[in-house]
C-alpha positions in Angstrom: 3.0 -25.1 16.1 0.3 -24.3 13.8 0.2 -22.2 10.7 -1.7 -19.7 12.8 0.5 -19.8 15.7 0.6 -16.5 17.6 3.5 -15.4 19.7 4.4 -12.3 21.7 6.9 -9.6 20.5 8.2 -7.0 22.8 5.2 -7.3 25.1 3.1 -5.0 22.7 2.9 -7.1 19.5 2.1 -10.4 18.2 2.9 -12.0 15.1 1.7 -14.9 13.0 3.0 -16.6 9.9 0.0 -17.8 7.7 2.2 -18.4 4.6 6.1 -19.1 3.7 7.5 -15.9 3.6 4.7 -14.0 5.2 4.6 -12.9 8.7 1.5 -10.5 9.9 2.1 -8.3 13.0 -0.4 -6.7 15.1 1.0 -3.7 16.8 -1.2 -1.1 18.8 -4.0 -0.1 16.1 -1.7 -1.3 13.2 -1.4 -4.7 11.1 1.7 -4.8 9.4 2.6 -7.6 6.9 6.3 -8.4 6.1 7.1 -10.4 3.1 10.2 -12.1 2.0 10.7 -11.2 -1.5 13.5 -14.4 -1.6 10.8 -16.8 -1.1 10.3 -19.5 -4.2 7.1 -19.1 -5.6 6.1 -15.8 -4.6 4.6 -13.5 -7.0 2.3 -10.0 -7.0 -0.4 -8.7 -9.2 -2.1 -5.3 -9.3 -5.7 -4.6 -10.6 -5.5 -4.7 -14.4 -6.7 -2.0 -16.8 -10.3 -2.2 -17.8 -13.4 -0.1 -18.5 -13.4 3.1 -20.7 -11.1 4.7 -18.1 -8.0 3.0 -16.6 -10.0 0.7 -14.2 -13.3 -0.6 -12.6 -13.8 -0.1 -9.2 -14.2 -3.3 -6.6 -13.4 -4.0 -3.3 -10.0 -5.2 -2.2 -11.6 -8.4 -1.1 -13.3 -9.2 -4.2 -9.9 -8.7 -6.0 -8.4 -11.3 -3.6 -11.3 -13.7 -4.3 -11.2 -13.3 -8.1 -7.5 -13.9 -8.1 -7.3 -16.5 -5.9 -4.2 -14.6 -4.0 -3.3 -15.1 -0.4 -2.9 -11.5 0.8 -4.3 -8.3 -0.8 -4.0 -4.4 0.0 -5.6 -1.5 -1.5 -3.2 0.7 -3.7 -3.6 3.7 -5.7 -5.3 7.2 -4.9 -7.9 7.5 -7.7 -10.4 9.8 -9.5 -13.2 11.0 -9.8 -13.5 10.7 -6.0 -15.9 11.1 -4.2 -18.2 9.8 -7.0 -20.7 6.7 -7.4 -18.9 6.0 -10.7 -17.6 2.5 -11.3 -14.9 3.1 -13.5 -12.0 5.4 -12.5 -8.3 6.9 -13.2 -5.4 5.7 -11.2 -3.1 8.6 -9.9 0.4 8.0 -10.6 2.6 5.3 -12.0 0.6 1.8 -12.5 1.8 -1.4 -14.1 0.1 -4.6 -14.1 1.6 -7.7 -15.5 4.2 -5.5 -17.1 1.8 -3.5 -18.8 2.2 0.6 -17.9 -1.6 2.0 -17.7 -1.1 5.0 -15.6 2.0 7.6 -15.8 3.6 9.8 -13.3 1.4 12.7 -13.2 0.3 16.1 -11.0 -2.9 15.4 -9.0 -5.6 17.8 -8.7 -5.5 17.0 -4.9 -2.4 19.0 -4.6 -3.0 19.6 -0.9 -2.1 16.0 -0.2 -0.4 14.3 -3.2 2.7 15.7 -4.3 3.4 16.1 -8.1 5.1 12.9 -9.6 4.7 11.2 -6.5 7.6 8.0 -6.4 6.4 4.7 -7.0 7.3 1.2 -5.8 8.0 -1.3 -8.5 8.5 -5.0 -8.4 10.2 -7.0 -11.2 9.8 -10.4 -12.8 12.3 -11.8 -9.9 10.4 -9.7 -7.3 13.5 -7.3 -7.1 11.9 -4.3 -5.8 12.8 -0.5 -5.5 11.2 2.9 -5.3 11.3 4.9 -8.2 11.0 8.5 -9.5 9.5 10.3 -12.3 11.2 9.5 -15.5 11.8 6.0 -14.4 12.3 3.8 -17.9 13.0 0.6 -16.5 10.9 -2.5 -16.5 8.7 -3.6 -13.8 5.9 -6.6 -13.3 4.0 -4.4 -10.9 4.1 -0.7 -9.9 2.1 0.8 -7.4 2.0 4.9 -6.4 0.9 6.8 -3.7 0.6 10.4 -2.2 4.4 10.8 -1.3 7.5 8.9 -0.1 7.3 9.2 3.7 10.0 7.2 4.9 13.5 8.0 2.9 16.9 6.4 3.8 15.2 5.5 7.1 14.1 8.7 8.1 10.4 10.2 8.3 10.0 12.3 5.2 6.5 14.3 5.3 5.8 16.7 2.5 6.0 20.4 3.2 3.3 23.0 2.1 4.5 25.7 0.1 7.3 23.2 -1.1 5.7 19.9 -1.9 2.3 20.6 -1.3 -0.2 23.4 -2.2 -2.6 24.8 0.6 -6.1 24.2 0.1 -8.6 21.4 -0.3 -11.9 20.5 1.5 -10.6 21.3 5.0 -8.3 23.9 4.3 -5.2 22.1 4.7 -1.9 23.9 5.0 1.1 24.5 7.5 -0.9 24.7 10.3 -3.2 21.8 9.4 -1.5 19.1 7.3 -3.6 16.5 5.5 -0.8 14.2 7.0 -1.6 15.2 10.5 -5.2 13.8 10.0 -6.3 11.0 12.4 -7.7 8.4 9.9 -7.1 5.0 8.6 -3.8 4.7 6.6 -2.0 2.3 4.2 1.7 2.3 3.8 4.0 0.2 1.5 7.7 -0.1 1.9 10.8 -1.9 1.8 13.9 -2.8 4.1 17.1 -1.3 3.4 18.6 -4.5 1.5 15.2 -4.6 -0.2 14.9 -8.3 0.7 11.5 -7.5 2.6 8.4 -6.0 1.5 6.1 -4.3 4.0 2.4 -3.8 3.9 0.9 -1.6 6.6 -2.8 -0.8 7.6 -3.6 1.6 10.6 -6.4 2.9 12.4 -6.9 6.7 13.3 -3.1 7.5 12.9 -1.5 10.6 11.5 0.8 9.3 8.5 3.9 10.8 10.4 3.2 8.2 13.5 2.6 5.4 11.0 5.4 5.9 9.1 7.7 6.3 12.3 6.3 3.1 13.6 7.4 1.3 10.4 11.1 3.0 10.7 11.5 2.4 14.4 10.3 -1.0 15.0 10.3 -2.7 11.7 13.7 -1.1 10.3 11.5 0.1 7.2 14.1 2.2 5.0 12.0 3.7 2.2 8.2 3.8 2.1 5.2 5.1 0.3 1.8 6.4 1.7 -1.3 4.9 -0.2 -4.8 5.6 -0.4 -6.2 5.7 3.2 -9.5 6.7 4.9 -12.4 4.5 3.8 -10.0 2.9 1.0 -7.9 1.5 3.4 -8.3 -2.5 3.3 -6.0 -5.5 4.0 -7.6 -9.1 3.2 -6.2 -12.5 3.5 -7.1 -16.0 2.6 -7.4 -18.2 5.7 -4.8 -20.8 5.5 -6.9 -23.2 7.3 -10.4 -22.6 5.6 -9.5 -21.2 2.2 -12.1 -18.5 3.1 -11.2 -14.7 2.1 -11.4 -12.5 5.1 -10.9 -8.8 5.7 -8.4 -8.1 8.3 -8.6 -4.4 8.4 -11.1 -1.9 6.6 -14.6 -1.1 5.7 -14.5 -2.6 2.0 -14.8 0.4 -0.2 -14.6 -0.2 -4.0 -11.4 1.0 -4.8 -9.5 1.8 -8.3 -6.6 -0.7 -7.4 -5.3 -3.5 -5.6 -2.1 -5.0 -4.9 -2.5 -8.7 -4.8 0.2 -11.3 -2.9 0.3 -14.8 -4.1 2.3 -16.8 -1.2 3.2 -20.6 -0.9 1.4 -22.5 1.7 3.5 -23.5 4.8 
């Protein structure tokens, strides 16, 4: 079978293996990329620091093209937003090529983002874990989101009055959670043994539903919710033509993207 061979799984899911160690699943309105972190030659990169703030905005597809990576996913929430500014600050821990250029913090969007949200770190040998504020270890790459939405295999949505403050542009609160809005979502997670990394994009899906899909059908043990809505983008280099393609998303310029460099089959 060819490198883009597609096969059915459980009747409601298809999968393809475009690169060594990389499997892309399509299930309902979601695409899930499973990456075997034990794959020889596999490596990761995050948008590096640049500009007068922390980074310069660009599309995830442009980052894929520029770096020559095989897969790319949008990553951090950022500010100012909404804004036409091309330069931006990332929200939460960010490490690119071993350089930390954004730290844990309390975001202004406290109706959606928890203070000092956890981050997923990947080391030089592709060892990966989710870390909390105060982390003082080393990492080659680190990506932070709004909150940890799978913890120990259980869906864990932040609670207003405990983790989140009511408010925001739509009056979010206990009766109207930002996490229950049906919009595009981006999640990143790990298997229990931390040997597999999962990247997820989903259309018109509450975070709770997206997290439940990862935990139930893919065995994701811990996961973070990354920037979503118009930022949600999954891009891939076609293994047969070499062309960079958007698999999901509208192509908003974002503050950071995570690139995956995977060996050819």
